Structures are given as structure tokens and as C-alpha cells.
N, C-alpha and C positions, 0 to 999 in steps of 0.2 A: 540481606537486602536483596531487590530484584536483580539478577546479573545478565544484560542481552549482549549476545554476542552480535557484532554490527558488522556492517561496511557499507560506506556513504553510496548511495543514490541504490541501495541493495534493499528489499523489502522489510529490510530490521528497520529501514527509517519508518514505517508504519509504526512501529513498536514504540520506539524513542519520542515520536511525534504525541502520541496517547498519553504515555507515562510524564511529556511534558503537561499537555493540556486537562491531566488529570493532577497535576502536581505532587506524582509519586516517585519517592527517593527509588534512584536505579544508579546502576553501574554498567557502563558502557565497555566491553570487550573487543578488541580486537578480533574479526571473524574471514580471517584471512582464507580466501576460495584455494589459492595458489600454493599455500605456505599455510596451510591450516595449524596450529599449534597441539601439543598433546592432549589441552583442557577442551578445546574444541571439537575433537577428535572424538575425547573419550564422551562427551553427551549427543551428539551428533556422527558420526561415521559416514553418514551421507554427503556432509561438508555442505548443506544448503544454509540458506541464512532467510529467515533468522532462527534462532535460538533464547528460548527465555528458559530462566532456570532461575525458580523462584522456590528453596527449601529444597525438598525431593521432588516437586515436581518441574517437569521438563516439558517445553512445546514448540513443536519446527515451522507450524502453519499459524502465518501472520494474525489471518481473520480469526482463527481461533483463540490467537492471543490476545487478539485485541475484546475481544467477547470475555474470556478469562478476565483480565485485567478491572474492565467494567464490573463485572460481576462480582468477583473476588473482594475486588477494595471499595466496589461501590457502597449503596447507588449515586450513579451520575448520570447526568443529562447528556451525557454523551453514549447512552444504551438505552433507550425506553423501555419500558417494563411490559409486558405484554398485555395489557388493558389498556393501553397511551393508543391511544386513536392512529398515532404515526410509527406504529412497530411495524406493521406489513409492510412499507416503503421503508424501513429501517433495515428489515432483514433483506428486502431485494435489492438494495445497492451495496448494503454492507458485504454481498454476497459477489455481485457483478462484479463490483469494482477488480476480483482477481479472477474469478470464473470463464468472465465474459471479457474481460479489457487484458490485465496488466498479463494474463495467461498466452496470450497471442500475442505480446511481442517477447517472449521471453528467446522464441527461435531467431528474431531479428538481432537480437544483443549478442548470441553466441557465434551466428554467425558474420555478424560486422566484425568480431575481433579474433572468431578461431577457423573458421571456413576459408579452404581456397579461395583466391579471387574469382576463378569461374564458377562457384558455385557461391558466393555472397547475394546474389539475387536469382530465384529459383518461381515453379511454381506455388510452392507453397508459402513460401517467405512472403508473394505478392497476395495471397490468398489469405494469410494470419493478418495482414495490413488493412486489407481490406473487412476483413471481420471484425479487426478493432472501429473500423470507421463505420462501421454499420452497427455497433453496438451502442456509440457514440449519440445515436438517435435516442434510446433511451434516456440518456442522460439530458439530450436537450426540450425531451417532454417534461421529464421532473423539474427543470428551470424554470419552464414556463407556469409553473404550477406554487413553485415560492425559491426561495433563496438557497434551499440545501437538499440536498437528497431526500430526506425525511420531514421535509417539510420550513417550517420559520427558524428552526435550531440548529447550529451544528452538532454533527454527532460523528460516533466512528464512521458508520458509511460513508461520511466525509474524507476520512481519514484514508478508506481504500479506496474510494474513486480518486479522492486527489493524488496517491500516490501513482494510481497507473494513469494519470493523466503525468505528470512528472515525467513517468518512464514514457508516456508517446513523444513527449518535449525532448527527450535524451536521444529519441533513435529519428527525430528529425521530423513530426508527424503535427507537430503543433501551428506549423501554417492551415491544416487544416481543420481544426478548431473551427466551430461558428460560433460569431460574437458573443454570444450567452457564455458559452463552453470558456470561451478565453477570458472573460471576465470572472466567472464561476472561477477561474484555474488562481488567476491573481489573487483575487482576495483570501483563497487559501493559505498561497505562499505570503500573502501579507498578515499574516497569522504570527503572531508572537512566538507562542508555542510552535511552529513549524518552523522558525527562523531559527531558533535554539536548539531544534532538532535536527536542521538540516547542519547547523554549525558543528558537530557529532562525529569525531573523526572517528 
């Protein structure tokens, strides 16, 4: 069975959400970053989440895991095929959700919980916030074309971007979302698979 080392609100939420959308059986195991278990350290000594273990396969990048699950256990509408007209948009926003959105926010969370009080706000953190908000223009432009990142249908690209929006909400940026993005974000959170994934501890 697929095992996922998981902690609520971490990037492992993407993996659990994907598994729930696909109806895949999985086992969620606690992946504490502060007090990692021996089992967790054995498969990922860098202490990052998520970690997917599928037989002898171990993957630690959330976007790679989404693509892996969709192709290994597909075909699935969550991962369009290369000949699909939506494929380019799918790839663009699958990657954008992490590389251009969520990655910008990681230093903000670390500063929130670990930085000395006089360093919780600085130029770098302000720049990262501005970068995240600037990249949301891509999401807005895509929503002007259709309800989801790859067009008319929900895909793993929405899981990627949806997690980044939840991350932004966690650090207090949701009030800066455009009406279109706020509506999109709510539609994603209303999905039964998202709600089941969010409930996993």
C-alpha cells in the first residue's frame, strides 16, 4: 500500500488530496519535522515533507508525486495526456503552484515560527510576499478563460495551485486575493476530497 508521511498544512496535503480524488488506498503516517520518527528519517533524512513510499519507490517532491500517482495509477482526468489541448496549461500551473507560488511563502512561515522578533519582517520576506502576489496574476488570467487551471476540468494543477492558495491564507494573505481567486479557492475547499484530505492528521 502507498504510504505518505504527512503533517497537516504541509505540502503532503497535496499528496493526500490527490489520493482522495483518485480513490487510491493509502496509509498516512505522522511526519513530524521537529521530532521525526526513525521510519521517517530512514526514507528522508532531510526531514522534508511529503514523502511517498510505494514499494521500493521513494519520492519527496510534492509535484513529482502528483504526476507519479496520476501516471502510475492512471489514466485519470487529473493528469491530461500530451495530446490533450489542455496539456500545456496543465503543466504550466502544476509547476507554477510550487515554483512560483508556494516556494515564495516558505521563508515567511519559517520566520513566523523561528526567527527572532527583530527579524520576522525584513526586505527578503517583503519581497517574497510581493512575488507571491505578483504571480497570482497568472492565476487570475487563467480563471478568465475557464473555471480551472487547465480549462473546464479539475486537474492536479488545481491541487498544486490550491495548496499554494491555502498556504497564502495561512500566512494572512487571503484578503489580497482577487474576487475570482477567492471564489476559485472556496470552490476547491468545498470539494469532498479536499475536505477529507484536510481532516487527515
